[in-house]
Phi, psi and omega in degrees: 000320181297325179294322176298314182298321178295319180292319178295318178300320179298318180294321177295321178298321179296324179290313189274348177283346177283129179298328181298325179297313180297317180297316180298317180295318179296314179299318180299316180294318179299314179298320180296314181295314182296315181291332179294324182252011185302327181291345181266352181277147177083198186232162174262123184254142171231121181053043174080000181242146179293124178264313177197159175288146181298322179292317178296321178297320178297316180296322179294314179296323179298317179296317179299313185292325179292333176293330180270347183301141180095350180272145177286136175280100184219188184301324181296313181292320178297319179295320177300317180296316180296318178298317180297317181288335179291344179282344182290126180294149179298128179210145176277129177091216187286134180243002186292342180268004179283150180296323182296319179295311183296322185277320188250315191271326186306320178300338183255017185303317181290324177296320177300320178298320178295316179300315181302316183290313185289319183262004174053058176247153187265331185206175185292338181291338182273353181301322182291347181276355180277116180298147181302321183294332178288335176291322176292338182261023189308311186288327176291320178297314179301315182295322178297320178295316179302312182291329176293318177300316180297314181297332183275001178276174179268014179294154174282176187297320180294320179294316178298317180299318180296317180295320179294316179300317180297318182296331181282353177272354178294127184281133176231158001282161176278140175258120184295142178210156172288126188230006189299330178297308179291325178298316179292319180299313181297319179295317183291331186297337175296315177294316179300320180299319180291321176299314177302314183302313182290323177300314181294319179299312183296318184281332184266338181309318181278001188306312175254313184297332179297328178294321177295310186298325182268002179069025183262358184297322179297320179293320179299314183289335180277348179289163184303316183251021188301324183256016179218274187297325182294323178292316177300320180298320178296316180296314179298320178299314181299317182288313181293325176299316179298315180297315182294317179294320179298314179295317180301310185285332174295316179292323177299316179298311182298315184280351171272315185285308192295316179297332182276311184276328181125145184270356186295156165098006182298329181263008181278136178301139179299339181296341176295328180268319182231087190303334187259012174293139188262345180277138180280058183259152170265170178299320179298319179292319178296317179300317180293313181297318179297318179296321178294318180297319178294319177300315178300316179298321180286327175296317178297316179301318180291325177295318176297317179301316180294321178297317178292321180297323179287331183274318184267163184254005183229118176301326180295319179295320176300316180298318179296313181297315182291328175296318178296317179297329182276322187272311188303313181301337179296339180262002182255122176241133181249138180297141178290349178286338176255078193297322182297321179284325178299318179282325183296317183293338179286355178271359171283135187314311184295332178286342178287347183275005184271127178300334180303336178295338178264322187266353177302152178274000188282146165242154184235123180266109179245098180052043177092348178266123182265122179234154170272155183308317182293328178293315179299316183296313181295315179298312182297316183302314183285321179291312180295321179299315179294321181294331181282340184294317175298330177295316177298319180299310183293319181300317181284319182295322183273003179297138179247000000 
């Protein structure tokens, strides 16, 4: 065991003794921090004029939302929001700079967003067309919309049945809470995931291929543990490096976003933000699940990188191929009508970084086993990642 630890320590020293590694990590952290608070930079403009600073606007909205926190989302709260918005004078275009909006309606902005989605209205003028009795029927209306969305998909009957059963497990009524901290964290994690991915690709590409490029492969193989423990040490280094970088940047994102935006809302149902989500998850659970899914995607990406690094003789070529694998799929969208392909493309590492894998209404029937997209992705990421490691081992060991 001690010999393994020494070899792993040696591999880590090789990674971190490169100035480029330190520079990449510093740049990555700076990009993560800036993008995490990017929405607070600058000003909010209306008709070409500064209305308020984005940071000041966030603090104002936070104060408004916290005043409503703890209240049940029911007919009374919905009616208050509609009444507040009815005070806004009729105007073509933007109404956010009106005194009536700022004084009466702005505190209910998030409630208005929920009403728009559930009752399918396009603008504030249609709020008055919602009958009072339908407000009392809010949760039934929402559930009907959810089930209609499910029925209109291309899923088979078993998949639809599973999604509907799952959607009925969502606990109601919802208790309103300030959620902007978790909302921002979840949104930002997509960018953070890509930053993690590129850092790992750049740092791991030379793990095996660097030995070829520097003419050190012969020396490695002539060493006592060159064809056994040293290869295992490289693989362990690649995987643990990915895990550590993923954890580091996830915590950097969390500890940048939450103290600024607010720690509230971990126990709030995700349906307050995304009303038609079918899983009975809270924001805290979604944040944890999303972080695990991103970790799985990055482990798979690093496993592919190591396999290519062991097979190819140029770290640069590995970097080019992995950059293409990471960037190109982001421009490919598959129709939901072709479900097998729609689910298949989500097994590409960069596609695993999409929050939609958690909030989709889809269930997947795999030979009688029903899985949700995020379950399939996490299982596949870890199994495929582990399966690629022996390939990297054999490719490097059998190198001549």
